[in-house]
N, C-alpha and C positions, 0 to 999 in steps of 0.2 A: 504493500500500500504506500509506504513512505517513498519507496523507489519510484513508483509510478507518478506520485505527486511531484517529486524532484524532476523527473523527466519532462513533465508538462510545463513546470515553471521555467526550466532551462530552455525548452523549445520556444516558449512565449518570449523570453528575453532575447533570444537569438533573432526571432522574427522582428521584434520591435527594433533591435539594433540595425538589422538589414533595411527595414523600411525607413528608419531615420537617415541612414546613409543615402538611400535612394532619393529621399526628399531633398536633402541638402545638395546632392549632385544636380538634381533637376533645377534647383534654385540657382546654382552656379552656372547652369546652362543658359540662364536668362541674362547673364552679365554682358554679353555683346549688345544687348538691346536696352539696357537700363543704365542711363547716365549716372555715374556716382556723384555728380554735382548735386543731384537730388536724391537718388537711391543709394546713399553711401553704405548702407548695411550690406549691399550685395558684394561690396569689395572683399568682405571677409570670406565669403564662400569661394571667391576666385582663388584666394590664398590656400584654401583647403582642397581645391580640386584634385591635385595629384594624389593626395592621400585618399580622397573619396574614390577615385578611379581604382586605386590599388585595393581598397576595401571591397568594391563591387566585384572585382576579378576574383578575389579570395572567396567571396560568398558564392559566386558562380561555381567554383571548384568544389566548395563544401556541399552545396545543394545537389550537384551532379552525383556526388557519392551517396548522400543521405536521402534526398527526395528530389529527383530531377526536375519535376514541374516547377518547383519553387525557384529554380535557377533562372526561369524566364523573366522574373521580376527585375533582377539585376541586369540581365542581358538587354531587356527592353529599355531600361534607363540609359545604358551605355550607347545604344543605338540612337535614342532620342537626342542625347547630348554628345554625339560623335564629334561634333565640331570642337568640343572641349578636349577630347582625347587626342584629336588630330594635331593640336598645337603644343601638347605637352611633350610628346616623344617624337624624335626624329629617327628615321629608319634608313638613311642613305649615307653610310660611312664612306668618306673619301680618304684620299691620302693626306698626310700631315703637310702643313705648309712648309715649303722649302725656302731657303734664304734667297734663292734666285727666282724671280718671277718669270713665267713663260711670256714670250713675245706676244704683243697685241692685246694683252689683258690690262685691266685697271686694278691695281691692288689697293685696297682700302683697309686702314686700321682704325678701329674705334676703341677708346679706352677711357674709363673714369680713373684718373691717376691719383685721386685722393690728395690733391694739393701737394704732390711730391713728398708726402709725409712718411710713406712706408709704414712699417709696423713697429718702429722703435722710437723711444723718447730720447735716445742719445743723439745729440746735435751733430757730432762728428759723423756718425753713421748715416744720418739723414742727408748730409751733404754728399756723401758717396752714393746714396740711393737715388739722388736726383740725376746724376750722370748715368748711373746704371740703367735707370728707367728709359732714358733717351736712347742709350745704346741698344736696349732691348727692342725698341721700335725700329731704329735705323737699320739693324741687321737684316730685316726682311725687305728693305728697299721699297716701301709702299709709295704709291704715287700721291695718295691723299691720306692725311692723318687727321682724324676728328677726336679731340680730347675734351673730356668734361672735368670740371674742377681743376682747370689749369690756372696757374697764377704767375704773375710777373711783377717785378718792381723796377720802376724807372730810377735813374740816378747813376748808372755806370758801375754799380757793384757787381762784379762777375758772379758772385755767389747767389745773387737773386735775379740776375738778368736771364730769365728762362727762355725768352725769345731767341737769344743768341745761340742757344743750344741746337736750334733747328734751322737757323737762318741760312747756313751754307747749303744744306741739302734741299731746303724748301724756301725759295726766294719770295714766295707769295703766301700771305695768310690773311685771315679775317677773324678778329677777336671780339667777343661780345662785350667784355668789360662790364659785366652785370654788377659787380661789387667793386667799389673804389673807396680807398681811404687815404688819409694824409694828402688831401688835395689832388687826388688822382695818381699819386706816386705808386701806391699798391693797387693792382688790378687783378680780378679773377673772374672766371666764367668759362664759357665754351670757346673753343678755337678750332679753326679749320686751316691746316697747312696743306700747301699744294705745290707740286712740281710744275703744274700747268699754270699759265697766266690766268689771272682772274679778270673777267670782263665786267663784272658787276657784283654787288653784295647787297644784302638786306638783313634787317633785324626787326623782329616782331616781339615786342615786350608782352609778357604775361601780366595779368592784373596785379599779381604779387610776385616779388623776387625775380626770377631769371627770365630767359627769353629763348626764342627760336631764331637761329641765324642761318643764312645760306650764302653760298658763293657760286657764281657761274664760271665754270672752268672751261677754258678753250683748249681742246685737244685736237690738233689738226684743223679739219673743217667742221668739227663737231663742238657743240656747247653742251656741257653737262651741269646740272644744278645739284649741288651737294648741300644737304641740310644737316645741322647738328643741334642737339638740344639736351637739356637736363631738366627733367620734370620734378615736381614737388616730391621730396622725400618725407619719410616719417620723422626725420630729425631726431632720432634716438641718440641720447648721450649715454655716457658711462652709467649714470644713475638709472637710466631706463633699462639697460641690460641687467642691472641688479634687480630692478623691479620684475623683470621677466622671470628671473630665477626665483624670486619670492612667490610669484604666481604658481610656478611649477611645483614648489615644495609646500604650497599652501601655508606660507608664513602668515603671522598675525597681521602683517601690514599688506597682505595680498589684495584685499578689497580696494584699498587706496591706490595701490600700484596698478590694479586693473583699470580703474577709472582714468588714471593718468595716461596709460597706454592707449586706451580706447579713444580718449579725447584727441591725442596726437594723430592717431590713425584716421579718425573721422575727418579731421581737417585736411589731411593729405589726400584722402579719397575724393573729397569735394573739389579741392583745387586741381587735382589731376583731371577730373571730369571736364572742367572748364578749359584747361590747357589742351586736352586732346581735341576739343572742338576747334581751337585756334590752329593747331598743327594740321589737322585734316583740311581745313579751309585753305591753308597755304599750299599744301601738297597738291590739291586739286587745281590750283591756279598756275602751277608751274608750266611754262611753255616748252620745257626741255626734258630730255631723258633725265630722270632724277633718282637720287639715293638719299635716304635719311639714316643717320647714325645717332645713337644717343643712349643715355641712361634714362629709361622711362620710369624707373622706380616702381614698376608694376609687372606682374607676371603675365604669361601668355593667356591666362584664363580671365583676364580683366577686360572691362569696358575700354580702358585706356588703349590696350594693345589692339583689340579688334577694331576699334573706331579709327585709329591711326593707320593700321595695316590695310584695311579694306581688301582690295584685290591685289595689293602689292606682294612681292615675293619676300619671304623671310629667309635670309641666307642660311641660317641654321637649319631650318626645316628642309631646305633644298639639298644641302650637302653635309649635314651633321648627323650625329648619332647619339641617342640617349636622351637625358632630360636637359642637359646643357646648362647646368648651374653657372651663373656668371658673377654672383655676389657670394663671397665665401663666409659671411657671418650668418648667424641665426638659424638657417635651415638649409638642407641639401637640395632644395627644389627651387631656389630663387634665381630664375633666369629673368633678369630685369634689364639687360643691355642688348641692343639690337642693331643689326644692319639690314635695312629693308631697301629693295630696289623695285622700280616700276617695270612694266612689261617690255621696256626698251632694252633691257639687259638679260643676259643669260648668266646664271650663277655657276661658276666653274669650280670654285673651291671655298670652303669655310673651315676655319679652325679656331680653337680657343687655346691661348697660350698663357699659362699661369707662371709668371716670373717671380712671384712672391714679393712684389714691390708695391702692391695696392690691395685694398679690400675687394677690388673688382678684377676680373680676368680680361686680358686683352683679346679682342675679336679681330680676326684677319679674314678678308674675303677677296677672292679674285673674280672680277666681273668682266664680261665681254659685251661691248655695245653692239647690238644687232644692226646690220646694214640693210 
């Protein structure tokens, strides 16, 4: 009798857990259509999507063994939300990037370089990391380099003149200078370096903080527009990471920590919803073959990603393999950095190169302009 009761309770709990995961996944499947500027709560389901997908797959396997008909529930959910599955995993492994680029291709590097700070608080080591980071980029001989969280200081001090590190290899650049201090002496933001001449540039400011920039590059008889941007982050500080740990261990201050984390995340979801609309509008206006690089600070299962990407090509999905984690803190599923190209290009190669010099991983892609 007791054994029978235990089985019924266990089965009920398993079914409830299965249905809960199904419901959350279906909600996550709505994220491409619900702007987080208004529906900010949907942003949380996007972050959960990879784990929900894994949960549904495990339930399918479980029910196929125990009660095959029940597997149809999870299978149906995955089919309904296949768009979400399709952007989480890449299935087209290619060769690793070589230091010499094939002829006729455009090599693009995109990297959030964390203000050249690296992972150490030692000032001497940071100075070395600055040059190591640049060498890590230059060894691949990219034609275009898009960096986020780039900084530079005017005044002739070689230890803070970061533009000079790239000037020899890249005679052309466009710098957003979103943040300036000391009368403009210190500058930071997104930057586009190019081996090709720049025919025109643009900057579209967001309502708060940073901007979207672009440069029109002249390659032979062709003009290519390259965008670069850094969207609103959660702006977690060291104290916030400690708060996350308190939440995990259910510390007495966990409730206060949870409220603080949710507040920051809600603000970021809302701002990115607005920013995604601005980016999409500018991409649609481009008269040239176009590429956008950037740290979107949002996962592929988000409104931000789907709205910006539209029908454009995600270089990782075209030539990558796996989940493609690009941000190394917090979770193993955070692909938040992207290289997207419109239909005028063919993606020939994509690779992620972790040099251990930033909390983000460098993205490298070889693109071919269609004739």
